[in-house]
C-alpha atoms as one frame of an Amber mdcrd trajectory, in Angstrom:
protein
   0.000   0.000   0.000   1.507   3.368  -1.000   2.204   5.980   1.659  -0.488
   8.643   1.860   0.296  12.241   1.107  -0.730  15.231   3.175  -3.337  16.016
   0.503  -5.176  12.741   1.263  -5.760  13.461   4.951  -9.187  14.699   6.064
  -9.578  17.723   8.351  -8.727  16.766  11.929  -6.235  14.078  10.900  -2.743
  14.065  12.380   0.365  12.600  10.795   4.155  12.554  10.879   6.005  13.846
   7.820   8.103  11.099   6.221   9.401  12.744   3.057   9.443  16.110   1.317
  11.114  16.281  -2.103  14.383  18.264  -1.785  13.380  20.493  -4.702  10.448
  21.756  -2.604  12.689  24.141  -0.675   9.784  26.432   0.175   7.989  23.656
   2.033  11.161  22.710   3.887  11.758  26.366   4.821   8.203  26.616   6.154
   8.852  23.754   8.572   7.547  20.726   6.695  10.503  18.469   7.427  10.708
  14.723   8.019   9.702  13.857  11.575   7.487  16.908  12.132   3.949  16.303
  13.389   1.266  17.885  11.213  -2.474  18.297  11.548  -4.932  19.172   8.784
  -7.122  21.921  10.224  -9.365  22.999   7.357 -10.006  22.246   3.724 -11.520
  24.889   1.456 -14.917  23.954  -0.036 -13.410  23.139  -3.435 -10.482  21.275
  -1.835  -7.852  23.975  -2.329  -6.106  25.244  -0.210  -5.566  23.197   2.935
  -4.821  24.802   6.293  -2.189  22.752   8.098  -0.404  23.092  11.413   3.219
  21.904  11.360   4.563  22.138  14.889   3.780  25.716  15.972   3.425  27.022
  12.406   0.142  27.426  10.513   0.344  27.011   6.722  -1.967  27.299   3.740
  -0.933  24.798   1.081  -2.159  24.132  -2.410  -3.340  20.574  -2.874  -0.579
  20.094  -5.479   2.038  21.028  -2.847   0.443  18.885  -0.130   0.381  15.881
  -2.482   4.194  15.906  -2.557   4.529  15.588   1.224   4.448  11.903   2.187
   3.118  11.222   5.668   2.393   8.445   8.146  -1.089   8.897   9.602  -1.232
   8.739  13.390  -3.933   6.869  15.236  -6.028   8.934  17.605  -5.539   7.987
  21.246
């Protein structure tokens, strides 16, 4: 089963970032780095953009950007 991307997570889902392509320097500079915990907060009505919290940082990402961030979904406790 392929790893899900950040774009596939529903609002309220939490995950750990596994991989961000090195050419996506902007995402890395914004704090989306391997090992960081992320949470999808909101999804716009048409699916673009997504509001995501990465650590203490809040980001708005295009779905095309979020689809390049591979994540491991975390189970809710």
